[in-house]
Residue frames as qw, qx, qy, qz and C-alpha x, y, z in Angstrom:
[[0.013, -0.731, 0.544, -0.411, 49.44, 31.84, 36.82],
 [0.936, -0.218, -0.277, -0.012, 51.02, 29.15, 38.96],
 [0.620, -0.712, 0.292, 0.154, 53.98, 28.16, 41.08],
 [0.633, 0.622, -0.421, 0.185, 57.56, 28.17, 39.86],
 [0.859, -0.493, 0.015, 0.135, 59.50, 25.87, 42.19],
 [0.325, 0.800, -0.409, 0.294, 63.00, 26.92, 43.06],
 [0.789, -0.187, -0.420, 0.408, 65.86, 25.57, 45.15],
 [0.171, -0.899, 0.091, -0.393, 66.74, 27.76, 48.11],
 [0.537, 0.156, -0.600, 0.573, 69.86, 27.85, 50.31],
 [0.529, -0.726, -0.223, -0.380, 68.47, 28.17, 53.83],
 [0.215, 0.306, -0.676, 0.635, 70.02, 28.98, 57.22],
 [0.591, -0.547, -0.570, -0.160, 68.16, 27.53, 60.18],
 [0.139, -0.660, 0.349, -0.651, 67.98, 29.48, 63.41],
 [0.134, 0.109, -0.878, 0.446, 68.32, 28.09, 66.96],
 [0.448, 0.169, 0.483, -0.733, 64.57, 28.73, 67.39],
 [0.518, 0.282, 0.806, 0.045, 63.63, 26.59, 64.39],
 [0.404, 0.797, 0.120, -0.433, 63.10, 29.41, 61.90],
 [0.720, 0.258, 0.432, 0.478, 64.27, 29.44, 58.28],
 [0.010, 0.821, -0.121, -0.559, 66.20, 32.27, 56.68],
 [0.804, 0.492, 0.266, 0.203, 66.51, 32.06, 52.90],
 [0.395, -0.633, 0.298, 0.596, 69.96, 33.17, 51.60],
 [0.051, 0.359, -0.626, -0.691, 69.98, 32.33, 47.88],
 [0.776, 0.389, 0.325, -0.375, 67.56, 31.25, 45.18],
 [0.217, -0.249, 0.793, 0.512, 68.63, 28.84, 42.42],
 [0.630, 0.408, 0.011, -0.660, 66.36, 29.15, 39.38],
 [0.905, 0.187, 0.370, -0.094, 65.53, 26.31, 37.01],
 [0.668, 0.713, -0.158, 0.140, 68.14, 27.47, 34.49],
 [0.818, -0.056, -0.255, 0.512, 70.88, 27.20, 37.16],
 [0.148, 0.613, -0.116, 0.768, 71.22, 30.91, 37.76],
 [0.500, -0.430, -0.593, 0.462, 71.71, 31.84, 41.43],
 [0.042, -0.735, -0.076, -0.673, 70.36, 35.05, 42.98],
 [0.330, -0.030, -0.632, 0.701, 71.47, 36.31, 46.37],
 [0.308, -0.802, -0.477, -0.186, 68.80, 37.44, 48.80],
 [0.243, 0.503, -0.267, 0.785, 70.01, 40.77, 50.09],
 [0.169, -0.127, 0.544, -0.812, 67.50, 41.00, 52.87],
 [0.229, -0.480, -0.839, -0.113, 64.35, 39.35, 54.25],
 [0.126, -0.339, 0.036, -0.931, 62.00, 42.22, 54.89],
 [0.615, -0.157, 0.310, -0.707, 58.99, 40.34, 56.33],
 [0.219, 0.010, -0.970, -0.105, 57.76, 36.80, 57.02],
 [0.526, 0.010, 0.369, -0.766, 54.10, 35.98, 57.54],
 [0.376, 0.242, 0.895, -0.005, 51.61, 33.14, 57.24],
 [0.371, 0.519, -0.068, -0.767, 49.92, 33.80, 54.01],
 [0.672, 0.318, 0.659, 0.116, 48.17, 32.08, 51.14],
 [0.024, -0.316, 0.453, 0.833, 48.96, 33.02, 47.64],
 [0.616, 0.458, 0.429, -0.477, 45.66, 33.35, 45.86],
 [0.486, 0.656, -0.384, -0.431, 47.23, 33.47, 42.40],
 [0.356, 0.413, -0.836, -0.067, 49.17, 30.21, 42.78],
 [0.847, -0.305, -0.235, -0.365, 46.74, 28.37, 45.12],
 [0.648, 0.147, -0.621, 0.416, 49.23, 27.79, 47.92],
 [0.569, -0.791, -0.063, -0.214, 49.48, 28.02, 51.64],
 [0.811, -0.082, -0.245, 0.525, 52.48, 28.43, 53.95],
 [0.353, -0.706, -0.051, 0.612, 54.86, 31.26, 54.73],
 [0.489, 0.798, 0.161, 0.315, 55.39, 34.26, 52.50],
 [0.574, -0.431, 0.040, 0.696, 58.84, 35.89, 52.66],
 [0.327, 0.942, 0.059, 0.041, 59.08, 39.41, 51.34],
 [0.758, -0.276, 0.217, 0.550, 62.64, 39.61, 50.14],
 [0.237, 0.888, -0.239, -0.313, 64.97, 42.02, 48.46],
 [0.839, 0.018, 0.446, 0.312, 66.74, 40.09, 45.73],
 [0.526, 0.111, 0.333, 0.775, 69.41, 41.90, 43.76],
 [0.040, -0.105, -0.047, 0.993, 67.78, 45.23, 44.58],
 [0.465, -0.202, -0.433, -0.745, 64.19, 44.24, 43.70],
 [0.477, -0.113, 0.625, -0.608, 61.42, 43.27, 46.10],
 [0.567, 0.041, -0.701, -0.431, 59.78, 39.87, 45.55],
 [0.770, -0.304, 0.314, -0.465, 57.71, 37.29, 47.37],
 [0.382, 0.286, -0.879, -0.010, 59.17, 33.84, 48.05],
 [0.791, -0.298, 0.009, -0.535, 56.85, 31.15, 49.41],
 [0.083, 0.323, -0.923, 0.191, 57.61, 28.15, 51.60],
 [0.849, -0.165, -0.082, -0.496, 55.34, 25.14, 51.93],
 [0.949, -0.263, 0.152, 0.088, 57.12, 22.59, 54.17],
 [0.631, -0.349, 0.424, 0.548, 60.36, 21.73, 52.34],
 [0.483, 0.525, 0.511, 0.479, 59.19, 23.23, 48.98],
 [0.098, -0.586, -0.038, 0.803, 59.96, 26.83, 47.87],
 [0.400, 0.497, 0.604, 0.478, 58.40, 28.68, 44.96],
 [0.046, 0.321, 0.022, -0.946, 57.63, 32.07, 43.50],
 [0.556, 0.585, 0.471, -0.357, 54.50, 33.05, 41.58],
 [0.466, 0.189, 0.586, 0.635, 54.68, 32.77, 37.81],
 [0.102, 0.617, 0.148, -0.766, 54.10, 36.25, 36.48],
 [0.102, 0.243, -0.626, -0.734, 53.79, 35.25, 32.85]]
């Protein structure tokens, strides 16, 4: 398992926070983020990363989206 880097459309808040709005996958497909459920500092043990973990609802399914600085990724589940 590892990291799958993705492009993310982000809205920045007036307090310096980041709110992800859409994920663009490597094949060009775009998925809307319906809702950000939780944000916390968290390391992903499976993909050896550190940063923020966003628990999101994407097209009706819950998933984790990770942010490390300016990079975004999800865990490879295959």
